[in-house]
C-alpha positions in Angstrom: 48.5 47.3 -28.2 46.9 45.9 -31.3 47.3 42.4 -32.4 47.4 40.9 -35.9 46.5 37.4 -34.8 43.0 35.9 -35.5 41.8 33.0 -33.3 38.7 31.1 -34.0 36.6 31.0 -30.8 33.1 30.1 -29.6 30.9 32.7 -27.9 30.2 31.6 -24.3 26.7 33.2 -24.4 25.2 32.5 -27.8 27.5 29.5 -28.8 28.3 30.9 -32.3 31.8 30.7 -33.8 33.7 34.0 -34.3 37.2 35.3 -34.9 38.8 36.9 -31.9 42.0 39.1 -31.9 43.1 37.9 -28.5 43.2 34.5 -26.8 41.1 35.5 -23.8 38.1 36.9 -25.6 34.9 35.1 -24.5 32.1 36.7 -26.3 31.4 37.5 -30.0 30.1 40.9 -29.4 29.4 43.6 -26.9 25.7 42.6 -26.9 26.5 39.0 -26.0 28.9 40.3 -23.2 26.1 42.5 -21.7 23.5 39.7 -21.9 25.9 37.2 -20.2 26.6 39.8 -17.5 22.9 40.4 -16.9 22.2 36.6 -16.8 25.0 36.2 -14.2 23.6 39.0 -12.0 20.1 37.5 -12.3 21.4 34.0 -11.3 23.1 35.5 -8.3 19.8 37.3 -7.2 17.9 34.1 -7.6 20.5 32.1 -5.6 20.4 34.8 -2.8 16.6 34.7 -2.8 16.5 30.9 -2.6 19.0 30.9 0.3 16.8 33.4 2.2 13.7 31.3 1.6 15.5 28.2 2.8 16.7 30.0 5.9 13.2 31.3 6.7 11.7 27.8 6.3 14.4 26.3 8.6 13.7 29.0 11.3 9.9 28.4 11.0 10.5 24.7 11.4 12.7 25.2 14.4 10.0 27.5 15.9 7.4 24.7 15.4 9.7 22.2 17.1 9.9 24.3 20.2 6.1 24.8 20.5 4.3 22.7 23.1 0.9 22.6 21.3 0.5 22.3 17.6 -2.4 22.7 15.2 -3.1 20.0 12.7 -1.4 22.0 9.9 1.8 22.5 12.0 1.9 18.8 12.9 1.6 18.1 9.2 4.5 20.5 8.5 6.7 18.8 11.0 6.0 15.3 9.8 6.2 16.4 6.2 2.8 15.0 5.4 -0.7 16.1 4.6 -3.4 17.4 7.1 -5.5 14.3 6.2 -2.7 12.0 7.3 -2.7 13.8 10.7 -6.5 13.4 11.0 -6.2 9.7 10.2 -3.6 9.3 12.9 -5.9 11.1 15.3 -8.9 9.0 14.4 -7.0 5.6 14.7 -5.8 6.6 18.2 -2.1 6.9 17.4 -2.1 10.6 18.3 -4.3 12.1 21.0 -5.7 15.5 20.2 -8.1 18.0 21.7 -10.7 20.1 20.0 -10.7 23.6 21.5 -13.4 25.0 19.3 -15.4 23.6 16.4 -12.5 24.0 14.0 -9.5 24.2 16.3 -7.7 21.0 17.0 -4.5 21.0 19.1 -1.9 18.3 19.4 0.7 18.1 22.1 4.3 18.0 20.8 4.9 14.9 23.0 2.3 13.0 20.9 4.2 13.7 17.7 7.4 12.6 19.4 5.8 9.4 20.8 5.1 8.2 17.2 8.8 7.5 16.8 9.4 5.7 20.0 9.5 1.9 19.1 6.9 -0.2 20.9 8.5 -2.8 23.1 8.6 -6.2 21.6 6.7 -8.8 23.7 8.6 -12.1 23.6 6.7 -15.1 22.3 5.9 -17.4 25.2 5.0 -20.9 24.2 1.4 -21.7 24.9 1.5 -23.1 28.5 -1.6 -25.3 27.9 0.4 -27.3 25.5 3.4 -27.7 27.8 1.7 -28.1 31.2 -1.4 -30.0 32.1 -3.9 -28.6 34.7 -3.2 -31.5 37.1 0.5 -30.4 37.4 -0.6 -26.9 38.4 -1.6 -25.1 41.6 -4.6 -22.8 41.8 -3.7 -19.4 43.3 -5.7 -20.0 46.4 -4.0 -23.3 47.0 -0.6 -21.6 46.9 -1.7 -19.0 49.4 -3.1 -21.6 51.8 -0.2 -24.0 51.5 2.6 -21.5 51.9 0.8 -18.8 53.9 1.7 -16.1 51.5 -0.4 -13.0 50.6 -2.0 -12.5 47.2 0.1 -9.5 46.4 3.4 -11.3 47.4 2.4 -14.3 45.3 1.8 -12.2 42.2 5.0 -10.2 42.7 6.9 -13.6 43.0 5.3 -14.9 39.8 6.0 -11.8 38.0 9.6 -11.4 39.1 10.5 -15.0 38.3 8.5 -14.9 35.0 6.5 -18.0 35.9 4.0 -18.8 33.2 0.3 -18.7 34.1 -2.4 -21.0 32.7 -5.7 -19.1 32.6 -8.9 -21.3 32.6 -12.0 -19.1 32.7 -11.7 -16.8 35.7 -9.0 -18.9 37.4 -5.3 -18.8 37.0 -2.9 -21.8 37.5 0.9 -22.0 37.8 3.1 -25.1 37.6 3.6 -27.0 40.8 7.3 -27.7 40.3 8.3 -24.0 39.8 6.3 -22.8 42.9 7.7 -25.6 45.0 11.3 -24.8 44.0 10.8 -21.1 44.9 8.9 -21.5 48.1 10.7 -24.4 49.8 
């Protein structure tokens, strides 16, 4: 079926204006049509290749996550960092590693995981020396003698009740009133 209409269109490949005989024509010539087709096929191949590479990377990373011992390069891959960063972490003591041979350093997977466990926050205790004077404190030996309690039991009691200790040299002192309340 021939058509007598002429529609001004823009080629979807080269972008030039042309006169088409139908309303669905997309390209100005057979050459542009073939080039657009080849470009589409090429893009599909590149897309497929990129998906394969991504899948391979993901499976390699999953494999590394399952390994118990890692080399420095594998640890760097897992942490998405450089090898030098891993060596810096080893030298600072944040990661423990073992040298198997002169150039073979292995790291346990647990060490990598331990980097992300938050360190416990130690509550700030007011300085006991500013709060309590030494005259208002018992020496550890005095408490043991007065209340007939073993050293281990005394330390457990202090620890369990979170009684602050005042350290002076090699001696430790605790407030008299807290100990008297607990042991009477």
